[in-house]
CHARMM-style PDB file with segment names, atoms N, HN, CA, C and O in Angstrom:
ATOM      1  N   UNK     1     -19.057  41.720 -44.587  1.00  0.00      PROA
ATOM      2  CA  UNK     1     -19.595  41.520 -43.273  1.00  0.00      PROA
ATOM      3  C   UNK     1     -21.059  41.048 -43.345  1.00  0.00      PROA
ATOM      4  O   UNK     1     -21.504  40.258 -42.514  1.00  0.00      PROA
ATOM      5  N   UNK     2     -21.795  41.542 -44.346  1.00  0.00      PROA
ATOM      6  HN  UNK     2     -21.433  42.184 -45.022  1.00  0.00      PROA
ATOM      7  CA  UNK     2     -23.192  41.159 -44.481  1.00  0.00      PROA
ATOM      8  C   UNK     2     -23.356  39.669 -44.776  1.00  0.00      PROA
ATOM      9  O   UNK     2     -24.379  39.077 -44.430  1.00  0.00      PROA
ATOM     10  N   UNK     3     -22.371  39.072 -45.403  1.00  0.00      PROA
ATOM     11  HN  UNK     3     -21.540  39.553 -45.684  1.00  0.00      PROA
ATOM     12  CA  UNK     3     -22.464  37.661 -45.789  1.00  0.00      PROA
ATOM     13  C   UNK     3     -21.900  36.725 -44.724  1.00  0.00      PROA
ATOM     14  O   UNK     3     -21.679  35.543 -44.991  1.00  0.00      PROA
ATOM     15  N   UNK     4     -21.671  37.236 -43.540  1.00  0.00      PROA
ATOM     16  HN  UNK     4     -21.851  38.195 -43.323  1.00  0.00      PROA
ATOM     17  CA  UNK     4     -21.182  36.399 -42.466  1.00  0.00      PROA
ATOM     18  C   UNK     4     -19.675  36.394 -42.303  1.00  0.00      PROA
ATOM     19  O   UNK     4     -19.160  35.707 -41.421  1.00  0.00      PROA
ATOM     20  N   UNK     5     -18.953  37.138 -43.124  1.00  0.00      PROA
ATOM     21  HN  UNK     5     -19.371  37.697 -43.840  1.00  0.00      PROA
ATOM     22  CA  UNK     5     -17.514  37.229 -42.955  1.00  0.00      PROA
ATOM     23  C   UNK     5     -17.211  38.107 -41.756  1.00  0.00      PROA
ATOM     24  O   UNK     5     -17.910  39.089 -41.505  1.00  0.00      PROA
ATOM     25  N   UNK     6     -16.170  37.758 -41.017  1.00  0.00      PROA
ATOM     26  HN  UNK     6     -15.602  36.961 -41.222  1.00  0.00      PROA
ATOM     27  CA  UNK     6     -15.883  38.507 -39.800  1.00  0.00      PROA
ATOM     28  C   UNK     6     -14.627  39.362 -39.898  1.00  0.00      PROA
ATOM     29  O   UNK     6     -14.279  40.049 -38.937  1.00  0.00      PROA
ATOM     30  N   UNK     7     -13.949  39.337 -41.019  1.00  0.00      PROA
ATOM     31  HN  UNK     7     -14.231  38.779 -41.799  1.00  0.00      PROA
ATOM     32  CA  UNK     7     -12.749  40.156 -41.142  1.00  0.00      PROA
ATOM     33  C   UNK     7     -12.534  40.562 -42.589  1.00  0.00      PROA
ATOM     34  O   UNK     7     -13.122  39.992 -43.508  1.00  0.00      PROA
ATOM     35  N   UNK     8     -11.695  41.541 -42.769  1.00  0.00      PROA
ATOM     36  HN  UNK     8     -11.217  42.004 -42.022  1.00  0.00      PROA
ATOM     37  CA  UNK     8     -11.280  41.917 -44.117  1.00  0.00      PROA
ATOM     38  C   UNK     8      -9.753  41.978 -44.120  1.00  0.00      PROA
ATOM     39  O   UNK     8      -9.125  42.071 -43.065  1.00  0.00      PROA
ATOM     40  N   UNK     9      -9.177  41.925 -45.291  1.00  0.00      PROA
ATOM     41  HN  UNK     9      -9.687  41.849 -46.147  1.00  0.00      PROA
ATOM     42  CA  UNK     9      -7.718  41.905 -45.404  1.00  0.00      PROA
ATOM     43  C   UNK     9      -7.286  43.058 -46.284  1.00  0.00      PROA
ATOM     44  O   UNK     9      -7.861  43.296 -47.346  1.00  0.00      PROA
ATOM     45  N   UNK    10      -6.266  43.771 -45.833  1.00  0.00      PROA
ATOM     46  HN  UNK    10      -5.799  43.578 -44.971  1.00  0.00      PROA
ATOM     47  CA  UNK    10      -5.673  44.835 -46.638  1.00  0.00      PROA
ATOM     48  C   UNK    10      -4.207  44.487 -46.820  1.00  0.00      PROA
ATOM     49  O   UNK    10      -3.529  44.116 -45.862  1.00  0.00      PROA
ATOM     50  N   UNK    11      -3.719  44.605 -48.039  1.00  0.00      PROA
ATOM     51  HN  UNK    11      -4.270  44.906 -48.818  1.00  0.00      PROA
ATOM     52  CA  UNK    11      -2.314  44.327 -48.278  1.00  0.00      PROA
ATOM     53  C   UNK    11      -1.790  45.287 -49.326  1.00  0.00      PROA
ATOM     54  O   UNK    11      -2.549  45.815 -50.138  1.00  0.00      PROA
ATOM     55  N   UNK    12      -0.502  45.504 -49.303  1.00  0.00      PROA
ATOM     56  HN  UNK    12       0.115  45.074 -48.643  1.00  0.00      PROA
ATOM     57  CA  UNK    12       0.131  46.484 -50.190  1.00  0.00      PROA
ATOM     58  C   UNK    12       0.503  45.834 -51.505  1.00  0.00      PROA
ATOM     59  O   UNK    12       1.512  45.135 -51.606  1.00  0.00      PROA
ATOM     60  N   UNK    13      -0.319  46.070 -52.509  1.00  0.00      PROA
ATOM     61  HN  UNK    13      -1.139  46.637 -52.428  1.00  0.00      PROA
ATOM     62  CA  UNK    13      -0.015  45.554 -53.839  1.00  0.00      PROA
ATOM     63  C   UNK    13       0.046  46.692 -54.847  1.00  0.00      PROA
ATOM     64  O   UNK    13      -0.036  46.466 -56.054  1.00  0.00      PROA
ATOM     65  N   UNK    14       0.190  47.916 -54.346  1.00  0.00      PROA
ATOM     66  HN  UNK    14       0.256  48.099 -53.365  1.00  0.00      PROA
ATOM     67  CA  UNK    14       0.167  49.069 -55.248  1.00  0.00      PROA
ATOM     68  C   UNK    14       1.286  49.036 -56.288  1.00  0.00      PROA
ATOM     69  O   UNK    14       1.096  49.533 -57.398  1.00  0.00      PROA
ATOM     70  N   UNK    15       2.418  48.478 -55.969  1.00  0.00      PROA
ATOM     71  HN  UNK    15       2.572  48.074 -55.067  1.00  0.00      PROA
ATOM     72  CA  UNK    15       3.512  48.392 -56.931  1.00  0.00      PROA
ATOM     73  C   UNK    15       3.121  47.468 -58.092  1.00  0.00      PROA
ATOM     74  O   UNK    15       3.486  47.712 -59.242  1.00  0.00      PROA
ATOM     75  N   UNK    16       2.385  46.419 -57.777  1.00  0.00      PROA
ATOM     76  HN  UNK    16       2.089  46.221 -56.843  1.00  0.00      PROA
ATOM     77  CA  UNK    16       1.894  45.508 -58.817  1.00  0.00      PROA
ATOM     78  C   UNK    16       1.024  46.249 -59.825  1.00  0.00      PROA
ATOM     79  O   UNK    16       1.135  46.015 -61.029  1.00  0.00      PROA
ATOM     80  N   UNK    17       0.159  47.142 -59.343  1.00  0.00      PROA
ATOM     81  HN  UNK    17       0.069  47.331 -58.365  1.00  0.00      PROA
ATOM     82  CA  UNK    17      -0.747  47.866 -60.232  1.00  0.00      PROA
ATOM     83  C   UNK    17      -0.022  48.820 -61.170  1.00  0.00      PROA
ATOM     84  O   UNK    17      -0.564  49.198 -62.208  1.00  0.00      PROA
ATOM     85  N   UNK    18       1.189  49.208 -60.820  1.00  0.00      PROA
ATOM     86  HN  UNK    18       1.630  48.901 -59.977  1.00  0.00      PROA
ATOM     87  CA  UNK    18       1.970  50.068 -61.707  1.00  0.00      PROA
ATOM     88  C   UNK    18       2.450  49.311 -62.942  1.00  0.00      PROA
ATOM     89  O   UNK    18       2.843  49.926 -63.933  1.00  0.00      PROA
ATOM     90  N   UNK    19       2.419  47.999 -62.887  1.00  0.00      PROA
ATOM     91  HN  UNK    19       2.100  47.499 -62.082  1.00  0.00      PROA
ATOM     92  CA  UNK    19       2.982  47.177 -63.961  1.00  0.00      PROA
ATOM     93  C   UNK    19       1.944  46.427 -64.790  1.00  0.00      PROA
ATOM     94  O   UNK    19       2.314  45.651 -65.671  1.00  0.00      PROA
ATOM     95  N   UNK    20       0.667  46.637 -64.533  1.00  0.00      PROA
ATOM     96  HN  UNK    20       0.366  47.267 -63.818  1.00  0.00      PROA
ATOM     97  CA  UNK    20      -0.356  45.959 -65.325  1.00  0.00      PROA
ATOM     98  C   UNK    20      -1.280  46.984 -65.981  1.00  0.00      PROA
ATOM     99  O   UNK    20      -1.346  48.140 -65.563  1.00  0.00      PROA
ATOM    100  N   UNK    21      -1.979  46.544 -66.999  1.00  0.00      PROA
ATOM    101  HN  UNK    21      -1.925  45.604 -67.338  1.00  0.00      PROA
ATOM    102  CA  UNK    21      -2.931  47.389 -67.690  1.00  0.00      PROA
ATOM    103  C   UNK    21      -4.169  47.522 -66.803  1.00  0.00      PROA
ATOM    104  O   UNK    21      -4.915  46.560 -66.623  1.00  0.00      PROA
ATOM    105  N   UNK    22      -4.381  48.709 -66.254  1.00  0.00      PROA
ATOM    106  HN  UNK    22      -3.775  49.491 -66.400  1.00  0.00      PROA
ATOM    107  CA  UNK    22      -5.474  48.900 -65.307  1.00  0.00      PROA
ATOM    108  C   UNK    22      -6.840  48.799 -65.980  1.00  0.00      PROA
ATOM    109  O   UNK    22      -7.795  48.343 -65.351  1.00  0.00      PROA
ATOM    110  N   UNK    23      -6.955  49.206 -67.220  1.00  0.00      PROA
ATOM    111  HN  UNK    23      -6.179  49.577 -67.730  1.00  0.00      PROA
ATOM    112  CA  UNK    23      -8.237  49.073 -67.938  1.00  0.00      PROA
ATOM    113  C   UNK    23      -8.613  47.596 -68.074  1.00  0.00      PROA
ATOM    114  O   UNK    23      -9.773  47.225 -67.900  1.00  0.00      PROA
ATOM    115  N   UNK    24      -7.628  46.767 -68.384  1.00  0.00      PROA
ATOM    116  HN  UNK    24      -6.685  47.069 -68.526  1.00  0.00      PROA
ATOM    117  CA  UNK    24      -7.853  45.323 -68.479  1.00  0.00      PROA
ATOM    118  C   UNK    24      -8.292  44.764 -67.126  1.00  0.00      PROA
ATOM    119  O   UNK    24      -9.231  43.972 -67.042  1.00  0.00      PROA
ATOM    120  N   UNK    25      -7.604  45.186 -66.078  1.00  0.00      PROA
ATOM    121  HN  UNK    25      -6.842  45.829 -66.146  1.00  0.00      PROA
ATOM    122  CA  UNK    25      -7.942  44.726 -64.726  1.00  0.00      PROA
ATOM    123  C   UNK    25      -9.383  45.085 -64.362  1.00  0.00      PROA
ATOM    124  O   UNK    25     -10.128  44.237 -63.871  1.00  0.00      PROA
ATOM    125  N   UNK    26      -9.775  46.324 -64.596  1.00  0.00      PROA
ATOM    126  HN  UNK    26      -9.170  47.013 -64.995  1.00  0.00      PROA
ATOM    127  CA  UNK    26     -11.123  46.774 -64.255  1.00  0.00      PROA
ATOM    128  C   UNK    26     -12.171  46.024 -65.076  1.00  0.00      PROA
ATOM    129  O   UNK    26     -13.224  45.663 -64.551  1.00  0.00      PROA
ATOM    130  N   UNK    27     -11.895  45.791 -66.344  1.00  0.00      PROA
ATOM    131  HN  UNK    27     -11.039  46.084 -66.771  1.00  0.00      PROA
ATOM    132  CA  UNK    27     -12.872  45.052 -67.169  1.00  0.00      PROA
ATOM    133  C   UNK    27     -13.069  43.639 -66.631  1.00  0.00      PROA
ATOM    134  O   UNK    27     -14.191  43.132 -66.620  1.00  0.00      PROA
ATOM    135  N   UNK    28     -11.999  43.004 -66.188  1.00  0.00      PROA
ATOM    136  HN  UNK    28     -11.088  43.416 -66.197  1.00  0.00      PROA
ATOM    137  CA  UNK    28     -12.110  41.658 -65.614  1.00  0.00      PROA
ATOM    138  C   UNK    28     -12.884  41.684 -64.301  1.00  0.00      PROA
ATOM    139  O   UNK    28     -13.705  40.804 -64.041  1.00  0.00      PROA
ATOM    140  N   UNK    29     -12.623  42.687 -63.481  1.00  0.00      PROA
ATOM    141  HN  UNK    29     -11.956  43.402 -63.693  1.00  0.00      PROA
ATOM    142  CA  UNK    29     -13.342  42.812 -62.214  1.00  0.00      PROA
ATOM    143  C   UNK    29     -14.834  43.036 -62.465  1.00  0.00      PROA
ATOM    144  O   UNK    29     -15.678  42.440 -61.796  1.00  0.00      PROA
ATOM    145  N   UNK    30     -15.151  43.897 -63.431  1.00  0.00      PROA
ATOM    146  HN  UNK    30     -14.465  44.381 -63.974  1.00  0.00      PROA
ATOM    147  CA  UNK    30     -16.552  44.178 -63.739  1.00  0.00      PROA
ATOM    148  C   UNK    30     -17.285  42.949 -64.258  1.00  0.00      PROA
ATOM    149  O   UNK    30     -18.499  42.835 -64.086  1.00  0.00      PROA
ATOM    150  N   UNK    31     -16.566  42.032 -64.890  1.00  0.00      PROA
ATOM    151  HN  UNK    31     -15.581  42.125 -65.030  1.00  0.00      PROA
ATOM    152  CA  UNK    31     -17.179  40.791 -65.372  1.00  0.00      PROA
ATOM    153  C   UNK    31     -17.594  39.868 -64.231  1.00  0.00      PROA
ATOM    154  O   UNK    31     -18.492  39.041 -64.394  1.00  0.00      PROA
ATOM    155  N   UNK    32     -16.943  40.006 -63.075  1.00  0.00      PROA
ATOM    156  HN  UNK    32     -16.214  40.678 -62.942  1.00  0.00      PROA
ATOM    157  CA  UNK    32     -17.176  39.092 -61.956  1.00  0.00      PROA
ATOM    158  C   UNK    32     -17.945  39.708 -60.797  1.00  0.00      PROA
ATOM    159  O   UNK    32     -18.430  38.980 -59.931  1.00  0.00      PROA
ATOM    160  N   UNK    33     -18.067  41.023 -60.759  1.00  0.00      PROA
ATOM    161  HN  UNK    33     -17.673  41.614 -61.463  1.00  0.00      PROA
ATOM    162  CA  UNK    33     -18.732  41.695 -59.641  1.00  0.00      PROA
ATOM    163  C   UNK    33     -19.903  42.504 -60.178  1.00  0.00      PROA
ATOM    164  O   UNK    33     -19.729  43.389 -61.015  1.00  0.00      PROA
ATOM    165  N   UNK    34     -21.094  42.192 -59.692  1.00  0.00      PROA
ATOM    166  HN  UNK    34     -21.236  41.473 -59.012  1.00  0.00      PROA
ATOM    167  CA  UNK    34     -22.290  42.877 -60.193  1.00  0.00      PROA
ATOM    168  C   UNK    34     -22.498  44.245 -59.554  1.00  0.00      PROA
ATOM    169  O   UNK    34     -23.186  45.091 -60.124  1.00  0.00      PROA
ATOM    170  N   UNK    35     -21.923  44.472 -58.396  1.00  0.00      PROA
ATOM    171  HN  UNK    35     -21.364  43.784 -57.932  1.00  0.00      PROA
ATOM    172  CA  UNK    35     -22.071  45.750 -57.691  1.00  0.00      PROA
ATOM    173  C   UNK    35     -21.105  46.758 -58.281  1.00  0.00      PROA
ATOM    174  O   UNK    35     -19.892  46.600 -58.147  1.00  0.00      PROA
ATOM    175  N   UNK    36     -21.627  47.810 -58.942  1.00  0.00      PROA
ATOM    176  HN  UNK    36     -22.613  47.939 -59.051  1.00  0.00      PROA
ATOM    177  CA  UNK    36     -20.771  48.820 -59.588  1.00  0.00      PROA
ATOM    178  C   UNK    36     -19.919  49.606 -58.597  1.00  0.00      PROA
ATOM    179  O   UNK    36     -18.920  50.209 -58.990  1.00  0.00      PROA
ATOM    180  N   UNK    37     -20.289  49.610 -57.339  1.00  0.00      PROA
ATOM    181  HN  UNK    37     -21.100  49.120 -57.020  1.00  0.00      PROA
ATOM    182  CA  UNK    37     -19.537  50.388 -56.348  1.00  0.00      PROA
ATOM    183  C   UNK    37     -18.125  49.850 -56.154  1.00  0.00      PROA
ATOM    184  O   UNK    37     -17.195  50.628 -55.939  1.00  0.00      PROA
ATOM    185  N   UNK    38     -17.951  48.552 -56.226  1.00  0.00      PROA
ATOM    186  HN  UNK    38     -18.706  47.921 -56.402  1.00  0.00      PROA
ATOM    187  CA  UNK    38     -16.628  47.949 -55.985  1.00  0.00      PROA
ATOM    188  C   UNK    38     -15.640  48.322 -57.089  1.00  0.00      PROA
ATOM    189  O   UNK    38     -14.561  48.822 -56.768  1.00  0.00      PROA
ATOM    190  N   UNK    39     -15.946  48.107 -58.374  1.00  0.00      PROA
ATOM    191  HN  UNK    39     -16.821  47.700 -58.635  1.00  0.00      PROA
ATOM    192  CA  UNK    39     -14.994  48.540 -59.412  1.00  0.00      PROA
ATOM    193  C   UNK    39     -14.724  50.045 -59.349  1.00  0.00      PROA
ATOM    194  O   UNK    39     -13.590  50.473 -59.563  1.00  0.00      PROA
ATOM    195  N   UNK    40     -15.747  50.851 -59.058  1.00  0.00      PROA
ATOM    196  HN  UNK    40     -16.668  50.503 -58.884  1.00  0.00      PROA
ATOM    197  CA  UNK    40     -15.545  52.303 -58.952  1.00  0.00      PROA
ATOM    198  C   UNK    40     -14.625  52.641 -57.788  1.00  0.00      PROA
ATOM    199  O   UNK    40     -13.800  53.549 -57.896  1.00  0.00      PROA
ATOM    200  N   UNK    41     -14.755  51.922 -56.676  1.00  0.00      PROA
ATOM    201  HN  UNK    41     -15.425  51.184 -56.589  1.00  0.00      PROA
ATOM    202  CA  UNK    41     -13.877  52.121 -55.526  1.00  0.00      PROA
ATOM    203  C   UNK    41     -12.437  51.779 -55.901  1.00  0.00      PROA
ATOM    204  O   UNK    41     -11.510  52.502 -55.533  1.00  0.00      PROA
ATOM    205  N   UNK    42     -12.249  50.695 -56.623  1.00  0.00      PROA
ATOM    206  HN  UNK    42     -13.002  50.108 -56.922  1.00  0.00      PROA
ATOM    207  CA  UNK    42     -10.900  50.281 -57.049  1.00  0.00      PROA
ATOM    208  C   UNK    42     -10.314  51.308 -58.003  1.00  0.00      PROA
ATOM    209  O   UNK    42      -9.141  51.660 -57.878  1.00  0.00      PROA
ATOM    210  N   UNK    43     -11.099  51.794 -58.948  1.00  0.00      PROA
ATOM    211  HN  UNK    43     -12.052  51.508 -59.049  1.00  0.00      PROA
ATOM    212  CA  UNK    43     -10.628  52.818 -59.884  1.00  0.00      PROA
ATOM    213  C   UNK    43     -10.199  54.063 -59.128  1.00  0.00      PROA
ATOM    214  O   UNK    43      -9.140  54.625 -59.404  1.00  0.00      PROA
ATOM    215  N   UNK    44     -11.015  54.496 -58.175  1.00  0.00      PROA
ATOM    216  HN  UNK    44     -11.875  54.039 -57.950  1.00  0.00      PROA
ATOM    217  CA  UNK    44     -10.686  55.673 -57.365  1.00  0.00      PROA
ATOM    218  C   UNK    44      -9.389  55.447 -56.606  1.00  0.00      PROA
ATOM    219  O   UNK    44      -8.532  56.330 -56.582  1.00  0.00      PROA
ATOM    220  N   UNK    45      -9.225  54.287 -55.988  1.00  0.00      PROA
ATOM    221  HN  UNK    45      -9.921  53.570 -56.008  1.00  0.00      PROA
ATOM    222  CA  UNK    45      -8.013  53.971 -55.248  1.00  0.00      PROA
ATOM    223  C   UNK    45      -6.790  54.005 -56.166  1.00  0.00      PROA
ATOM    224  O   UNK    45      -5.758  54.568 -55.800  1.00  0.00      PROA
ATOM    225  N   UNK    46      -6.896  53.418 -57.332  1.00  0.00      PROA
ATOM    226  HN  UNK    46      -7.735  52.960 -57.629  1.00  0.00      PROA
ATOM    227  CA  UNK    46      -5.768  53.395 -58.265  1.00  0.00      PROA
ATOM    228  C   UNK    46      -5.384  54.806 -58.686  1.00  0.00      PROA
ATOM    229  O   UNK    46      -4.197  55.123 -58.763  1.00  0.00      PROA
ATOM    230  N   UNK    47      -6.353  55.648 -58.956  1.00  0.00      PROA
ATOM    231  HN  UNK    47      -7.318  55.391 -58.894  1.00  0.00      PROA
ATOM    232  CA  UNK    47      -6.058  57.035 -59.355  1.00  0.00      PROA
ATOM    233  C   UNK    47      -5.410  57.798 -58.216  1.00  0.00      PROA
ATOM    234  O   UNK    47      -4.436  58.519 -58.435  1.00  0.00      PROA
ATOM    235  N   UNK    48      -5.929  57.657 -57.004  1.00  0.00      PROA
ATOM    236  HN  UNK    48      -6.720  57.072 -56.826  1.00  0.00      PROA
ATOM    237  CA  UNK    48      -5.359  58.364 -55.862  1.00  0.00      PROA
ATOM    238  C   UNK    48      -3.960  57.859 -55.562  1.00  0.00      PROA
ATOM    239  O   UNK    48      -3.084  58.638 -55.185  1.00  0.00      PROA
ATOM    240  N   UNK    49      -3.745  56.567 -55.725  1.00  0.00      PROA
ATOM    241  HN  UNK    49      -4.456  55.935 -56.031  1.00  0.00      PROA
ATOM    242  CA  UNK    49      -2.403  56.028 -55.499  1.00  0.00      PROA
ATOM    243  C   UNK    49      -1.410  56.665 -56.461  1.00  0.00      PROA
ATOM    244  O   UNK    49      -0.297  57.011 -56.064  1.00  0.00      PROA
ATOM    245  N   UNK    50      -1.799  56.821 -57.708  1.00  0.00      PROA
ATOM    246  HN  UNK    50      -2.703  56.540 -58.030  1.00  0.00      PROA
ATOM    247  CA  UNK    50      -0.898  57.441 -58.675  1.00  0.00      PROA
ATOM    248  C   UNK    50      -0.641  58.907 -58.356  1.00  0.00      PROA
ATOM    249  O   UNK    50       0.477  59.392 -58.532  1.00  0.00      PROA
ATOM    250  N   UNK    51      -1.643  59.601 -57.898  1.00  0.00      PROA
ATOM    251  HN  UNK    51      -2.551  59.207 -57.755  1.00  0.00      PROA
ATOM    252  CA  UNK    51      -1.497  61.016 -57.575  1.00  0.00      PROA
ATOM    253  C   UNK    51      -0.725  61.197 -56.274  1.00  0.00      PROA
ATOM    254  O   UNK    51       0.139  62.069 -56.182  1.00  0.00      PROA
ATOM    255  N   UNK    52      -1.025  60.389 -55.279  1.00  0.00      PROA
ATOM    256  HN  UNK    52      -1.727  59.681 -55.353  1.00  0.00      PROA
ATOM    257  CA  UNK    52      -0.480  60.587 -53.947  1.00  0.00      PROA
ATOM    258  C   UNK    52       0.890  59.968 -53.711  1.00  0.00      PROA
ATOM    259  O   UNK    52       1.463  60.131 -52.634  1.00  0.00      PROA
ATOM    260  N   UNK    53       1.414  59.273 -54.684  1.00  0.00      PROA
ATOM    261  HN  UNK    53       0.948  59.140 -55.559  1.00  0.00      PROA
ATOM    262  CA  UNK    53       2.665  58.561 -54.460  1.00  0.00      PROA
ATOM    263  C   UNK    53       3.810  59.501 -54.075  1.00  0.00      PROA
ATOM    264  O   UNK    53       4.746  59.081 -53.395  1.00  0.00      PROA
ATOM    265  N   UNK    54       3.750  60.752 -54.495  1.00  0.00      PROA
ATOM    266  HN  UNK    54       2.990  61.094 -55.048  1.00  0.00      PROA
ATOM    267  CA  UNK    54       4.823  61.702 -54.177  1.00  0.00      PROA
ATOM    268  C   UNK    54       4.446  62.682 -53.065  1.00  0.00      PROA
ATOM    269  O   UNK    54       5.223  63.584 -52.753  1.00  0.00      PROA
ATOM    270  N   UNK    55       3.278  62.520 -52.468  1.00  0.00      PROA
ATOM    271  HN  UNK    55       2.647  61.787 -52.721  1.00  0.00      PROA
ATOM    272  CA  UNK    55       2.812  63.424 -51.430  1.00  0.00      PROA
ATOM    273  C   UNK    55       2.629  62.641 -50.135  1.00  0.00      PROA
ATOM    274  O   UNK    55       2.010  61.577 -50.124  1.00  0.00      PROA
ATOM    275  N   UNK    56       3.170  63.172 -49.051  1.00  0.00      PROA
ATOM    276  HN  UNK    56       3.673  64.036 -49.059  1.00  0.00      PROA
ATOM    277  CA  UNK    56       3.036  62.521 -47.756  1.00  0.00      PROA
ATOM    278  C   UNK    56       1.985  63.256 -46.929  1.00  0.00      PROA
ATOM    279  O   UNK    56       1.994  64.486 -46.879  1.00  0.00      PROA
ATOM    280  N   UNK    57       1.096  62.536 -46.289  1.00  0.00      PROA
ATOM    281  HN  UNK    57       1.089  61.536 -46.330  1.00  0.00      PROA
ATOM    282  CA  UNK    57       0.028  63.136 -45.508  1.00  0.00      PROA
ATOM    283  C   UNK    57       0.143  62.773 -44.038  1.00  0.00      PROA
ATOM    284  O   UNK    57       0.552  61.667 -43.684  1.00  0.00      PROA
ATOM    285  N   UNK    58      -0.226  63.729 -43.186  1.00  0.00      PROA
ATOM    286  HN  UNK    58      -0.558  64.628 -43.473  1.00  0.00      PROA
ATOM    287  CA  UNK    58      -0.472  63.458 -41.783  1.00  0.00      PROA
ATOM    288  C   UNK    58      -1.978  63.220 -41.698  1.00  0.00      PROA
ATOM    289  O   UNK    58      -2.757  64.100 -42.066  1.00  0.00      PROA
ATOM    290  N   UNK    59      -2.398  62.069 -41.229  1.00  0.00      PROA
ATOM    291  HN  UNK    59      -1.765  61.354 -40.930  1.00  0.00      PROA
ATOM    292  CA  UNK    59      -3.820  61.733 -41.244  1.00  0.00      PROA
ATOM    293  C   UNK    59      -4.668  62.705 -40.438  1.00  0.00      PROA
ATOM    294  O   UNK    59      -5.875  62.795 -40.664  1.00  0.00      PROA
ATOM    295  N   UNK    60      -4.068  63.431 -39.505  1.00  0.00      PROA
ATOM    296  HN  UNK    60      -3.087  63.357 -39.321  1.00  0.00      PROA
ATOM    297  CA  UNK    60      -4.808  64.391 -38.697  1.00  0.00      PROA
ATOM    298  C   UNK    60      -4.770  65.802 -39.265  1.00  0.00      PROA
ATOM    299  O   UNK    60      -5.496  66.676 -38.793  1.00  0.00      PROA
ATOM    300  N   UNK    61      -3.937  66.035 -40.267  1.00  0.00      PROA
ATOM    301  HN  UNK    61      -3.346  65.325 -40.651  1.00  0.00      PROA
ATOM    302  CA  UNK    61      -3.808  67.363 -40.862  1.00  0.00      PROA
ATOM    303  C   UNK    61      -4.740  67.480 -42.048  1.00  0.00      PROA
ATOM    304  O   UNK    61      -5.176  66.478 -42.614  1.00  0.00      PROA
ATOM    305  N   UNK    62      -5.044  68.718 -42.419  1.00  0.00      PROA
ATOM    306  HN  UNK    62      -4.690  69.532 -41.959  1.00  0.00      PROA
ATOM    307  CA  UNK    62      -5.911  68.933 -43.571  1.00  0.00      PROA
ATOM    308  C   UNK    62      -5.110  69.201 -44.833  1.00  0.00      PROA
ATOM    309  O   UNK    62      -5.683  69.304 -45.918  1.00  0.00      PROA
ATOM    310  N   UNK    63      -3.800  69.316 -44.710  1.00  0.00      PROA
ATOM    311  HN  UNK    63      -3.335  69.232 -43.828  1.00  0.00      PROA
ATOM    312  CA  UNK    63      -2.965  69.601 -45.859  1.00  0.00      PROA
ATOM    313  C   UNK    63      -1.789  68.626 -45.908  1.00  0.00      PROA
ATOM    314  O   UNK    63      -1.405  68.070 -44.879  1.00  0.00      PROA
ATOM    315  N   UNK    64      -1.221  68.417 -47.085  1.00  0.00      PROA
ATOM    316  HN  UNK    64      -1.533  68.869 -47.920  1.00  0.00      PROA
ATOM    317  CA  UNK    64      -0.044  67.541 -47.187  1.00  0.00      PROA
ATOM    318  C   UNK    64       1.131  68.110 -46.399  1.00  0.00      PROA
ATOM    319  O   UNK    64       1.226  69.323 -46.210  1.00  0.00      PROA
ATOM    320  N   UNK    65       2.016  67.246 -45.945  1.00  0.00      PROA
ATOM    321  HN  UNK    65       1.939  66.261 -46.099  1.00  0.00      PROA
ATOM    322  CA  UNK    65       3.248  67.668 -45.293  1.00  0.00      PROA
ATOM    323  C   UNK    65       4.212  68.117 -46.373  1.00  0.00      PROA
ATOM    324  O   UNK    65       4.393  67.417 -47.369  1.00  0.00      PROA
ATOM    325  N   UNK    66       4.831  69.266 -46.193  1.00  0.00      PROA
ATOM    326  HN  UNK    66       4.683  69.835 -45.384  1.00  0.00      PROA
ATOM    327  CA  UNK    66       5.752  69.786 -47.218  1.00  0.00      PROA
ATOM    328  C   UNK    66       7.187  69.522 -46.856  1.00  0.00      PROA
ATOM    329  OT1 UNK    66       8.091  69.892 -47.606  1.00  0.00      PROA
TER     330      UNK     66
END
């Protein structure tokens, strides 16, 4: 948004990440992005996706749905 962009895009590619070497992916991202926050955000997302894949959440609840 700071650079004049007016929208962002979110798409479901989590299944793709299950089939690639995530360390390789992060190293490539770090080579192209100077802001350390972005690769760290991606790493966090990938880890949470792996953990949360079997847990369903209600966004308004504080605990997972059992």
